[in-house]
C-alpha positions in Angstrom: -27.3 97.1 -28.8 -28.7 100.9 -28.7 -27.1 104.1 -27.9 -28.9 103.8 -24.2 -27.2 100.9 -23.5 -23.2 100.6 -22.8 -20.9 97.5 -22.7 -18.8 97.3 -20.0 -16.2 94.5 -18.6 -18.9 91.7 -19.6 -21.5 94.0 -18.4 -24.3 95.7 -20.9 -25.0 99.2 -18.6 -28.4 100.8 -19.2 -30.1 103.9 -18.1 -32.2 101.7 -16.0 -29.2 100.0 -14.5 -27.1 96.6 -14.8 -29.6 94.1 -15.6 -28.9 90.0 -15.6 -26.9 88.9 -18.0 -28.2 86.3 -20.1 -25.5 84.7 -21.6 -23.9 84.0 -17.3 -27.9 82.9 -16.2 -27.1 80.9 -19.1 -23.8 79.1 -18.1 -25.8 78.7 -14.2 -28.7 76.5 -15.8 -25.7 74.6 -17.8 -23.4 74.1 -15.4 -22.9 70.4 -14.4 -23.6 69.4 -11.1 -20.0 70.0 -9.4 -18.5 66.6 -8.2 -15.4 68.1 -6.8 -14.6 70.6 -4.8 -12.5 73.1 -7.9 -16.0 72.4 -9.9 -18.0 74.3 -6.5 -15.4 77.4 -6.1 -15.9 78.1 -10.2 -19.5 77.8 -10.7 -19.9 79.9 -7.1 -17.5 82.2 -8.5 -20.0 82.6 -11.8 -22.3 83.4 -9.3 -21.6 86.0 -7.0 -22.5 89.1 -9.3 -26.0 87.6 -9.0 -26.9 88.6 -5.1 -28.1 92.1 -5.5 -30.4 90.0 -8.0 -31.5 87.0 -6.2 -33.1 87.3 -2.7 -32.1 85.4 0.0 -29.4 84.3 -2.4 -26.1 84.7 0.9 -29.1 82.0 2.9 -29.4 79.7 -1.1 -24.9 79.9 -1.0 -24.2 79.3 2.2 -24.2 76.0 2.0 -22.7 75.1 -1.2 -20.0 77.4 0.1 -19.3 74.9 3.5 -18.8 72.1 1.2 -15.9 74.3 0.6 
């Protein structure tokens, strides 16, 4: 991490803003397909930060949320 970056609450803040955390993206990609409500809830909790990074996130997320 360079001096132009600050780590805060598991995010790296730069002069350009807050980029996507590559560790969280990796966790989402490697997440097993949820087979129970509890695991679906955990996945949705992990992804709830990303609406500002993913176009139409709410539309994509809606069918999963309805399963809860």
